[in-house]
Structures are given as C-alpha cells and as structure tokens.
N, C-alpha and C positions, 0 to 999 in steps of 0.2 A: 284928152289924152289918157291912155290906159296906164297900166302899172309901169310901163317903160317910160323913159324920159329922153330928152335930147342931150343927156349927159354924155361924157366920153365913153369909150368902150370899156375901160376899166378891166378888172379881173374876169368879168363874165366872158368876154371874148376869148381870152387866153384859156380859160377853163374848158369852154366848149370846143375850141380848136384842138386842145389836147385829147379830148374825148373822141372827136372825129378822127384824129390821127391814129388812135388805138384800133379802130375798125379798119382803117386804110392799111395799116402795117401788119394786120393779122393778129394783134395782141388780143383783140376781142372778136368773137364771132358776130355775125350780123344779128343773130337772135339775142345775144347778151347785150349788144349795143342798143338794140331797140328797147329792151327792158329798161336799161339805165337811162337812155335818152328820154323816153316817154316820162319816166318818173321824175327825172331832174327838171325837164322843161315844164311839166305841168305844175310843179311845186316851186318854181323859180320865183323868188321875191326880190332879188337884187335889181337895182335900176340898170337899164341898158339903153343905148341909143336906139332910135327907131330903125336905123339901118341894120344894126346887129339883130334886133328882134325879127326883122323881115328875113334875114338869112336863116336864123334858127327856126322860125316858123315854117320856112320852106322845107327844111330838113324834116320837120315834124310831118308835113304834108306828104313828102316823098316816102317816109316810112309807113305812113298810113295806107299807101297804095302799093306797097311792096308785097309780092307774093311769090311763092315757089310752086304754086299750083299751075301745072301746064294747061289745064282746061280754061282757067280764068285768063291766063296770058294769051291763049289762042282766041278766046271769045272777045276780049277787049284789049288788044295790044296797045292801043293809044291811051288807055287809062291806067292799066297796071304796069308796074316796073318789075323786071327780073333783077337778079343780084348784080349782074354786070351794069345795068342801067342805074341801079341804086348806088353802086360804088362810084360811078361817074358823077352822079349828082352830089354825093358826099365829098368827093374830091374837089368839085367846083366850090362847094360851100366852105371847105377848109381853106381853099385859096383866097376866097373873098374875106374870110375872117382874118387870115394872115395879113391881108392888106389893110385891115382896120386897126390892128393892134397898135396902141399908142407907144 
C-alpha cells in the first residue's frame, strides 16, 4: 500500500472538497486552482482512504489533460478537456467527496 491508507476520510476529504468548491463557485480561476491543486496534491502527506485518493488522483489527471488550446482540442477531442468538461469533472469529484465526508 502507498502513502494512503484505508483509514477514514478525515480532514483531507473536507479540505479538498472546499478547494474544489472554490473553483466551482468562481472564487478561484481554473489557472489558480490548478496551481494550488498540483502543489497541494503532490506534497500531501496526510493519510487518506484509497477511495479518497482515487477521487483526488482523478482530478489530478483531469487537470493534466486540460487545455485552452483550440488546436489541441480539435486534434484530440477524446483526450484533452476544455474548461466546460473540466468543470463537469470537478463537479463530479466534489459530489463524490461530499458523499465520503464522515
């Protein structure tokens, strides 16, 4: 098992849910959210359940394929995400985290 554990969701879930909510409600731009999210997730040391890790890792992957470049979006529409698609994925992740909060 990696640095995550099968422990409860704890504060990690709530903290990330709050961060996702900030981009969803427009408090953070997508660009600022990406910077904060990548930094926080890459440096996360708190234990989390495997389920929480999978949700958060999915957001990381979604951010990794987000682009505003219309040429990339046109060339590989099944690979890259535009802002509307990214927002939908973040909304789904926030919903999933909300259902896990102890």
